[in-house]
C-alpha atoms as one frame of an Amber mdcrd trajectory, in Angstrom:
protein
  -0.167  -0.233   0.112   1.522   3.450  -1.134   1.390   5.729   2.232   0.962
   9.342   2.725   1.733  10.647   6.148   0.220  13.546   7.592   0.418  15.302
  11.021  -2.986  14.974  13.620  -4.091  17.895  15.285  -1.602  18.185  17.728
   1.443  17.002  15.635   2.646  14.330  17.952   1.059  11.489  15.962   1.871
  10.102  12.419  -1.048   8.685  10.527  -0.894   6.729   7.073  -3.561   7.201
   4.665  -3.256   5.200   1.695  -3.707   7.078  -1.802  -6.964   5.064  -2.776
  -8.423   6.033   0.771  -7.444   9.561   0.216  -9.522   9.440  -3.300 -12.423
   7.799  -1.963 -12.741  10.770   0.827 -12.425  13.147  -2.100 -15.275  10.924
  -3.969 -17.381  11.310  -0.958 -17.289  15.252  -1.001 -19.000  15.616  -4.250
 -19.117  19.106  -3.623 -15.337  19.654  -2.770 -14.891  18.086  -6.432 -17.565
  20.285  -7.966 -15.697  23.178  -6.222 -12.320  22.293  -7.437 -13.725  22.158
 -11.403 -15.907  25.445 -11.287 -13.316  27.334  -9.600 -10.221  26.260 -11.670
 -12.285  26.404 -15.454 -12.944  29.997 -15.257  -9.740  30.607 -12.991  -6.394
  29.070 -14.004  -7.444  27.077 -17.211  -8.402  30.575 -18.856  -4.497  31.506
 -18.175  -3.461  28.371 -20.246  -5.961  29.027 -22.960  -5.508  32.375 -23.261
  -1.584  31.976 -23.420  -2.163  29.550 -26.543  -4.568  30.480 -28.404  -3.200
  33.659 -29.748  -0.120  31.772 -31.225  -2.146  29.852 -34.093  -3.474  32.806
 -36.286  -0.318  35.146 -35.811   0.032  35.402 -39.401  -3.833  35.760 -40.174
  -4.362  38.902 -37.573  -1.189  40.369 -38.969  -2.703  40.598 -42.589  -5.630
  41.588 -40.782  -3.565  44.810 -39.314  -2.070  45.590 -42.604  -5.556  45.337
 -44.718  -7.252  47.320 -42.122  -4.804  49.955 -42.273  -4.364  49.767 -46.210
  -8.411  50.297 -46.090  -8.661  52.949 -43.989  -5.329  54.980 -44.859  -4.470
  54.022 -48.562  -1.172  52.768 -47.827   0.420  49.922 -46.780   2.305  49.241
 -43.507   5.754  48.256 -43.576   6.507  44.664 -41.692   8.433  45.997 -38.862
   5.222  48.425 -37.981   3.136  45.529 -38.343   5.336  43.200 -36.137   5.461
  46.451 -33.525   1.621  46.316 -33.586   1.539  42.792 -33.005   4.029  43.065
 -30.544   1.697  45.266 -28.344  -0.979  43.026 -28.765   0.916  39.838 -27.108
   2.233  42.157 -24.371  -1.345  43.720 -23.676  -2.181  40.200 -22.092   0.733
  40.364 -19.873  -0.343  44.023 -18.912  -3.607  43.355 -18.243  -2.128  40.173
 -16.388  -0.135  42.270 -14.102  -3.015  44.648 -13.301  -5.403  41.701 -12.749
  -2.738  40.194 -10.073  -3.047  44.012  -8.461  -6.679  43.835  -7.869  -7.039
  40.570  -7.030  -5.989  41.167  -3.284  -8.364  43.801  -2.902 -10.916  41.938
  -4.424 -10.237  38.482  -2.594 -10.744  40.768   0.832 -13.683  42.656  -0.506
 -15.763  40.085  -2.106 -14.518  36.992  -0.927 -12.636  34.264  -2.780 -15.564
  32.785  -4.603 -17.552  36.087  -5.719 -13.979  37.308  -7.084 -13.636  34.344
  -9.414 -17.417  35.231 -10.524 -16.706  39.002 -11.034 -13.406  38.492 -12.603
 -15.521  36.735 -15.529 -16.690  40.022 -16.684 -13.252  41.159 -18.197 -12.634
  38.129 -20.091 -16.570  38.138 -21.634 -15.719  41.765 -22.330 -12.300  40.710
 -23.933 -14.405  37.963 -25.903 -16.458  39.944 -27.426 -14.016  42.461 -28.773
 -11.790  40.167 -30.184 -14.998  38.053 -31.656 -16.035  41.378 -33.503 -12.833
  42.768 -34.127 -12.778  41.734 -38.177 -16.434  42.718 -38.268 -16.003  46.069
 -37.590 -12.506  46.199 -39.087 -10.567  47.217 -36.035  -7.342  45.553 -34.876
  -7.338  47.835 -31.722 -10.141  45.513 -30.441  -7.829  42.612 -30.410  -5.444
  44.435 -28.256  -7.958  46.012 -25.773  -9.637  42.268 -26.142  -6.411  40.808
 -25.127  -6.061  43.473 -22.151  -9.388  42.630 -20.830  -8.020  38.961 -21.092
  -5.187  39.596 -19.255  -6.953  40.983 -16.307  -9.453  37.707 -16.029  -6.180
  35.300 -16.113  -4.204  37.596 -13.203  -6.935  37.623 -10.816  -7.684  33.599
 -11.567  -3.924  33.136 -11.015  -4.168  34.537  -7.493  -7.572  33.497  -6.295
  -7.819  30.072  -7.254  -5.551  28.047  -5.399  -6.007  30.652  -2.546  -9.926
  29.802  -2.723  -9.100  25.846  -2.717  -6.542  26.208  -0.350  -8.702  27.346
   2.078 -11.616  25.413   1.608  -9.586  21.881   1.589  -9.340  19.383   5.021
  -5.925  19.464   6.362  -4.999  16.035   5.178  -5.811  16.342   1.284  -4.619
  20.437   0.758  -1.975  19.865  -1.243  -3.961  17.874  -3.789  -7.246  20.315
  -3.672  -4.886  23.491  -3.945  -2.780  22.191  -6.448  -5.889  20.986  -8.908
  -5.280  24.367 -10.446  -2.239  22.991 -12.185  -3.646  20.530 -14.311  -6.482
  22.763 -15.343  -3.639  25.670 -16.302  -2.012  22.665 -18.318  -5.469  21.738
 -19.846  -6.283  25.368 -21.229  -2.517  25.225 -22.971  -3.619  21.826 -24.304
  -7.139  22.764 -25.647  -5.735  26.315 -26.959  -3.174  24.452 -29.151  -5.466
  21.918 -30.263  -8.511  24.171 -31.417  -5.962  26.481 -32.868  -5.233  24.113
 -35.614  -6.078  24.714 -39.077  -8.449  22.153 -39.470 -10.409  23.515 -36.181
 -10.564  27.033 -35.486  -7.231  28.120 -36.633  -8.124  29.127 -40.280  -8.132
  32.433 -41.728 -11.946  32.210 -41.647 -12.590  31.491 -38.267  -9.800  33.177
 -36.227 -11.939  35.664 -34.980 -14.099  32.713 -33.059 -11.271  31.377 -31.796
 -10.164  34.314 -30.089 -13.580  34.548 -28.827 -13.683  31.203 -27.702 -12.689
  31.970 -24.106 -16.213  33.520 -23.316 -16.893  29.784 -22.831 -15.089  29.007
 -19.559 -16.308  31.856 -18.287 -19.917  31.000 -18.911 -19.365  27.700 -17.489
 -18.132  29.146 -14.096 -20.922  31.778 -13.936 -23.407  28.768 -14.174 -21.368
  26.326 -11.733 -19.685  28.222  -9.117 -22.534  30.402  -7.933 -23.701  26.810
  -6.373 -20.580  26.294  -4.714 -19.464  27.587  -0.969 -17.529  30.557  -0.149
 -13.956  29.732   1.452 -14.981  28.568   5.432 -11.902  30.108   6.383 -12.924
  33.732   4.967 -16.148  33.261   6.194 -15.163  32.558   9.498 -11.751  35.013
  10.323 -12.645  37.416   7.641 -16.464  37.876   7.898 -16.608  36.500  11.656
 -19.962  34.357  10.272 -19.815  30.748  12.483 -22.782  29.560  11.198 -21.847
  30.085   7.506 -18.522  28.941   7.946 -20.163  25.670   9.189 -22.656  25.297
   6.381 -20.055  25.662   3.988 -17.681  23.160   5.600 -20.472  20.461   5.484
 -21.500  20.995   2.137 -17.484  20.311   0.866 -16.251  17.941   3.583 -19.661
  15.873   3.967 -21.184  14.392   6.525 -18.134  13.891   8.671 -17.079  15.511
  12.406 -15.820  18.742  11.720 -14.887  19.642  15.364 -10.995  19.850  14.512
 -11.342  21.727  11.196 -13.437  24.133  13.405 -11.225  24.263  16.195  -8.102
  25.134  14.114  -9.758  27.978  12.297 -11.134  29.549  15.682  -7.282  28.756
  16.818  -6.630  31.004  13.993  -9.019  33.332  14.292  -8.147  34.233  18.109
  -4.263  34.515  16.971  -5.150  37.121  14.232  -7.861  39.104  16.842  -7.546
  42.821  16.103  -5.716  42.528  12.726  -6.933  43.879   9.963  -6.461  42.501
   6.309  -2.605  43.740   5.023  -2.221  45.905   2.186   0.848  45.178   0.157
   3.372  47.911   1.372   2.698  46.256   5.056   3.821  43.338   4.178   7.524
  44.933   3.397   7.527  46.590   6.731   6.501  43.388   8.493   9.340  41.645
  10.175   6.912  38.449  11.178   6.295  37.890   7.032  10.226  38.570   6.179
  11.170  35.005   5.386   7.574  34.288   3.325   8.578  37.105   1.359  12.198
  35.869   0.414  10.638  32.694  -0.905   7.961  33.788  -2.640  10.127  36.270
  -4.260  12.279  33.417  -5.476  10.236  30.810  -6.215   7.513  33.461  -8.008
  10.403  34.933 -10.172  12.284  31.544 -11.186   8.655  29.945 -12.148   9.324
  32.053 -15.330  13.273  32.523 -15.137  13.708  28.883 -15.522  12.949  28.898
 -18.901  10.018  26.759 -19.414   8.055  29.335 -21.771  11.188  29.878 -23.529
  11.480  25.927 -24.222   7.856  26.052 -25.835   9.043  29.004 -27.793  12.159
  27.100 -29.056  10.454  23.837 -29.836   8.920  24.892 -32.933  13.028  25.379
 -34.394  13.920  21.889 -32.482  11.124  20.020 -33.975  12.026  21.749 -37.817
  15.593  20.882 -37.108  14.537  17.526 -36.487  12.984  17.179 -39.778   9.677
  17.253 -38.649   7.458  18.776 -41.540   6.186  22.243 -41.186   2.626  21.405
 -41.297   2.747  18.516 -38.880   5.086  20.673 -36.578   1.417  22.308 -34.749
   0.648  18.586 -33.894   4.063  17.697 -31.791   3.527  21.116 -30.133   0.110
  20.055 -28.716   2.552  16.818 -27.187   4.524  19.063 -25.463   1.425  20.614
 -23.704   0.140  17.462 -22.932   3.517  16.344 -21.275   2.830  19.271 -18.934
  -0.739  17.979 -18.517   0.365  14.917 -17.173   3.064  15.815 -15.170   0.971
  17.988 -13.269  -1.860  15.451 -12.716   0.246  12.897 -11.437   2.422  15.696
  -8.943  -1.420  16.701  -7.815  -1.925  12.809  -6.731   1.055  12.736  -4.712
   1.745  16.209  -3.392   0.492  15.225  -0.005   2.497  12.153   0.298   5.710
  12.968  -1.080   5.475  17.009   0.061   6.392  20.219  -1.554  10.019  20.497
  -0.862  10.888  17.258  -2.854   8.389  18.089  -5.670  10.220  21.629  -6.334
  13.684  20.528  -5.539  13.226  17.378  -7.976  11.550  19.566 -10.468  14.129
  22.106 -10.666  17.274  19.777 -10.305  15.737  17.315 -13.559  15.296  20.520
 -15.402  19.216  21.470 -14.918  19.773  17.931 -16.074  17.574  18.652 -19.169
  19.146  21.643 -19.809  22.666  20.680 -19.975  21.859  17.970 -22.390  20.193
  20.390 -24.248  22.693  22.622 -24.847  25.069  20.035 -25.745  22.683  18.846
 -28.320  22.090  22.159 -29.862  25.742  22.798 -29.634  26.321  19.249 -31.568
  23.204  19.019 -33.553  25.118  19.866 -36.893  28.081  17.213 -36.154  25.908
  14.450 -34.727  22.956  13.298 -36.915  20.697  12.212 -33.997  21.521  14.777
 -32.010  18.084  16.685 -33.376  16.285  13.892 -31.732  17.948  14.185 -28.506
  17.128  18.006 -28.481  13.260  17.047 -28.931  13.600  14.560 -26.245  15.087
  17.402 -24.123  12.118  19.392 -24.703   9.451  16.814 -23.610  11.556  15.924
 -20.503  12.004  19.792 -19.238   8.261  20.238 -19.698   7.566  16.991 -17.875
   9.999  18.193 -15.169   8.275  21.684 -14.978   5.067  20.217 -14.550   6.214
  18.088 -11.702   6.754  20.570  -9.179   7.156  24.188 -10.063   3.792  24.247
 -12.529   1.400  23.855  -9.349   3.542  23.906  -6.214   4.777  27.458  -6.865
   1.270  28.356  -6.491  -0.083  26.794  -3.396   3.182  27.941  -1.465   1.844
  31.686  -0.841  -1.638  30.123   0.598   0.143  27.978   3.073   3.105  30.230
   4.567   0.934  33.616   5.077  -1.542  33.545   7.173  -5.436  34.781   6.368
  -4.784  38.710   6.926  -1.609  38.569   4.710  -2.273  36.046   2.370  -4.283
  38.212  -0.319  -1.551  41.082  -0.513   0.964  38.416  -0.628  -0.698  36.627
  -3.617  -0.546  40.427  -5.534   3.207  39.897  -5.083   3.641  36.664  -6.215
   1.264  37.119  -9.161   2.836  40.056 -10.204   6.170  38.669 -10.201   5.223
  35.868 -12.576   4.021  38.196 -14.974   6.656  40.807 -15.064   9.038  37.979
 -15.333   6.981  36.384 -18.100   7.324  39.752 -20.009  11.168  39.826 -19.531
  11.605  36.178 -20.673   9.354  36.963 -23.770  11.036  40.261 -24.731  14.602
  39.017 -23.757  14.642  35.265 -25.017  15.225  36.066 -29.052  18.191  38.683
 -27.969  19.583  35.947 -26.017  19.559  33.105 -28.635  20.878  35.652 -30.973
  23.734  36.530 -28.411  24.855  33.039 -27.591  23.183  30.721 -29.879  23.181
  27.014 -28.920  24.197  28.363 -25.539  20.738  29.979 -24.861  19.644  28.128
 -21.923  22.865  28.142 -19.707  21.041  31.394 -17.952  17.838  29.103 -17.615
  19.482  25.992 -16.037  21.582  27.953 -13.638  18.239  29.556 -12.463  17.076
  26.331 -11.958  19.970  25.274 -10.282  20.404  27.934  -7.463  16.520  27.590
  -7.371  16.795  23.980  -6.236  19.447  24.955  -3.497  17.245  27.688  -2.220
  14.442  25.257  -1.389  16.365  22.843   0.152  17.985  24.977   2.467  15.157
  27.586   2.910  11.959  26.057   2.321  10.177  24.338   5.315   7.957  21.265
   4.722   4.132  22.077   5.007   2.652  18.695   4.525   0.517  17.379   6.616
   0.459  20.821   9.035  -2.482  23.065   9.848  -2.266  26.403   8.557  -1.796
  28.170  12.023   1.044  25.634  12.779   2.821  26.818   9.721   2.386  30.277
  10.616   3.964  29.332  14.050   6.868  28.001  12.645   7.738  30.906  10.775
   6.919  33.291  13.406   9.624  31.123  15.324  12.040  31.859  11.960  11.305
  35.518  11.908  11.946  36.255  15.353  14.616  33.385  16.394  17.015  36.096
  17.695  14.544  37.737  20.014  12.990  33.959  21.240  16.853  33.124  22.108
  17.823  36.079  24.155  14.468  35.615  25.945  15.196  32.261  26.630  18.844
  32.921  27.786  17.774  35.689  30.314  15.144  33.121  31.805
């Protein structure tokens, strides 16, 4: 029997729960499963989906920009101007995501976790409408504005989705429930790649429908999520409504004894009594969250700076060199997204057994190995006939390793290591770093390739190596611990000197 080790309420006894029993517990809590689906389909799924649907119609949209300009002003645009406008359209999504991350914290505090996800659908519906009608009204500006609004929705979803699920989950399966957003992100990537092929919606006639299809996940969430309960922890600690909290817990956890869960929340509520939700700048002045801030700065930055998105970009070139016909490359690209989905799903099942640290260290360490092999294969691919195939293998392996740990675990760490008052602001920082570094990598990668050629992955696997070391030395394991226990552990770490001085005096 495969075993998962978790701490009980006093953190003194170790219980061992088979994976089959854990899955059975999930089946018994049907509302929790429905909540996981409803939150993620309109949350992080949208991030992956909107990230990839823009790739297939690139040439068609660039032609549309030129045709629209010519029809308006009677002159054609130069190629560099078309590329510049296209770059603005691509960057608009990241700018919107950054703004979404910054407003996600205040929204989660003011409206609650569930309602924030519901409200953010208004942004993507506006964006889908603008992009879907852009060719009809002959306005390429509508695509840019639509991508901006879609980005806002994705920024809110990336922050609030794992926060909502993590706060709604029982301690024993908190990792699995909170990290369920990661397979949905990868599923969004795969679906966006799939419907973007020419045989589906990636044709010149149907690309506006492709861009507007992001409305469908939003509508699904708007139909299902209102039936799901709000985060019990938010209802009790933020809204101080014990009755609603109990009702939410019963719907999410089923007909079981909830005494331990509610007692743990009441203990955290007592610990935070008199404290208000922290603002962004409050975190930087609060010594009690200093180590937590350093951890999310490193992990959130490394998630993008490890080069996974660059791998997706470079995959097209690698497949071409390996002899894959250009018309078939789009199908191989779908395989890269499917690799991340399989890895995220597998990691999701084992996170509460293996732990967060092992998944992060293992994922980044294996990415270092893949990065080194990839560099060697790129250097020798013109000298050794089978090297391009090694490059292909490295692409798939690197994406698999990213899905094992960094893809999902990174975004649940802020939920676990910050208390209820600091969590929304912490996600604002984490999400902002993700979007800023996504833009930096997207802009810098072509110049890195041009400057250092086959050694373009050296910066990325170097960052992966340093991140693996950082996790090993500074990130405590949170598996099986209550959120209050984790907060107390970090309090001891942040005030270690003062506590030692007090003990010495005593």
